[in-house]
N, C-alpha and C positions, 0 to 999 in steps of 0.2 A: 426156436420160438420160446417165449416165456410161458410158463404154465400159469394157469389162473391164480394159483397160490402165490407165485412170485410176483405177479402183477399187483395182487392185493397188498403184499408186503411192501412193494415199491411205493404204492399209493399211500399206505400208512406212514412209511418213512418220510415221504415228501410232505404229508400233512403235519407230521410231528416236527419236521425241520421248519416248516412255515410258521407253526404256532410258536416254536422256540424263538425263532428270529423276531416274530412280532412282539413277544414278551420282552426280549432283550432290547430291541430297538425302539419300541413304542411304549409298552406298558410300564416297564421299570423306570425309564427316564421321566415319563409323565408323572408317575407317582412320586419320584424323588423331587421333581420340580414343584409338584403340588405341595409336598411337605415343606420344601424350602420357602415357597411363597407364603404358606400358612405361618411358618416361623417368622418371616419378615413382617407379616401383618401383626402378629402378636408383639413383636419387638416395637413396632410403631405404636401400638396401644400402650405398652409399658412406658414408653417415652412420654406419651400424652398424659398418662396418669401421674408420672413423676414431675414433669416440667410444664404441663398444660400446652403443649404444642407437639406437632408431628413432623419429624424430619423427612426428607426424601430418602427412601430406602430402595436400593437396587440389589438384585441377585444375579450374578453373572452378566452384568451389564444390561439387565432388564429392569426397568423401573416398576416396582411393585406398589409403592405408595408415593403419592405426590406430597410435597411439603405443605402443611396446613398451619397457618399462623393466625390464631385468634388475637394475639397481641403483637406489637412491633418490637418489644424488647423482652429479654429474659434476664431478670436480676437473680443471681445465685448467691449474692452476699449483700446484706444490709448491715451497716456498721455506724453507730453513733459515736461521736467524739467531741470533746470539749475544745473550744478554740478561743484564743485571746489575741487581740490585735490592738496596737497603739498607733493612733493617727496624730500627726503633729503638723503645725503650721506656724511659721515664724514671719513676723512683719515688724520691721524696724526694731529688731533685736528683742521683740516680745513674742514669746512662744505660747501657743494654746495647745492643749492636748485633749484627746478623747480616747479613753480606754474602753474597748468593747469586749465583752465575754459572752459566750453562749454555746449552744450545742448545735451541731450539724448532723444530719443523717445522710451518709453516702451510700449509694447503691451501685454495685459493679456487676457486670455480666456481659450479655451478648446482644448485638444489634441483629434482630431476626429479619430485617429487610434484606439482609445479605444471605447467600445460599448456605444451607445447612444440610449435608447429605451423609448417608451411611451406605457404603458399598460393601456387599457381602460376597466373599469368595471362599468357599469351603469353610475353614475354621477361623478365617481372618475377617474382621469387620473394620474397614477404613472409614473413620469419621472425619469429615471435612467441615469446618465451621469458621466463622469470622473470629478474629482475635478478640479476647475480652477487653473491655474498656470501662471507664467510669461513666455510668449512664446518667446519674443525676446527683445533685447535691442540694439538700433542702435545709434551710435554717429553721430551727425549732423556736417555739414562742418564749424561751427563757432568756432572750437577749437583754443584757444590762449595759448601761452606759455610765461612765464616770468621767465627768468633765473637769478640766482644770484650765481656768482662764489665765491669759497673760495679763501683764499690768494694764495695757491698753488694747490688747488683742483678744477679744472675747469670743467664746463659742456661740454660734447661732444655729438655726434650723438647717441652713444650707450646709454648714460644716458637718452636721450629723448625717445628712444624706450622703455627702461625699465620703465620710468615714465609713458608713455602712457598706457602700459599694466596694471600698478598698478592703474592708474586713471580709466580705464574701469572696472577693477575688483571691485574697491571701489564703482563705480556707480551701479554695479549689486547688491552688498550687500545692498546698499541703496534701490534700487528698490524692492528687495525681502522683505524688512522690511516695505516698504511704503504700503499704503492702496490700491494700484492699483488692486491687485488680488481680494480683498474683494469688491471693487467698481465694477469690472467686473462681479462678481458673483451676486451682487444686481441688476445690470442693466439687466442681462440676465434673472434672476428670474422674474423681473417685466414684461418683454416682454413675457416670457412663460405663465405667469398667464393671461395676457391680451388675448393672442391667445386662450388658453383653455377656458377662460370665455366666449368668443364669441361662443364656441361650447357647452356651458352649462356644462362644466366639472370643478370640483374642483381639483386643482393640489396638488399632494404630490411629493416633489422633494427630490431625494436621490442621494448622491454622492458616487461613488465607489473609495475609497481610504483606506489607512491604518486606518485613523480615519474618519469613515463615518459620514457625516452630513445629518440630515434629517430635512426637512422643510415642514410644513403642511400649 
């Protein structure tokens, strides 16, 4: 038979093992999870302060923050450029011309109606977002026209309207081929990496598009 002392020691040992198991299985994981979730919430706050929106943030496949979008688009680059276009029309070998010059403001960035998420796993944060694009192109008020009439083919108001539409379309083609979108992507990636680095995370950036771009 066990002596009273041995029984007490066994009871103490069982209590100690139970407490240790509880700490290891319940308390420590809970505190680690709480710390991870707090870090995720702070990460979301940092994104909101930097970009005025909050992405969806998950920690170990658990959604901590839902995506919050106060605006539908995020412009990370705004670039003004001068544009020149010459419109021509020939009738019975008589050519009239309208030369248009002016400034456009191009904005490139991201369509936030599409999913933007950050998934955190230990020291890696996988950022998934829509591919950057040209968001808008606005003509500035410095547009000038230079008309050149043909011998019997003269410029009229309808010609100016047609020429203006062609001028805008040509400027859009230029903007879509210019490095505005690539520059917006680079600027945003730099900022994302800075924010995640402050949280001790290595960023893996993935774009959801027909041709997926992945950057580590």
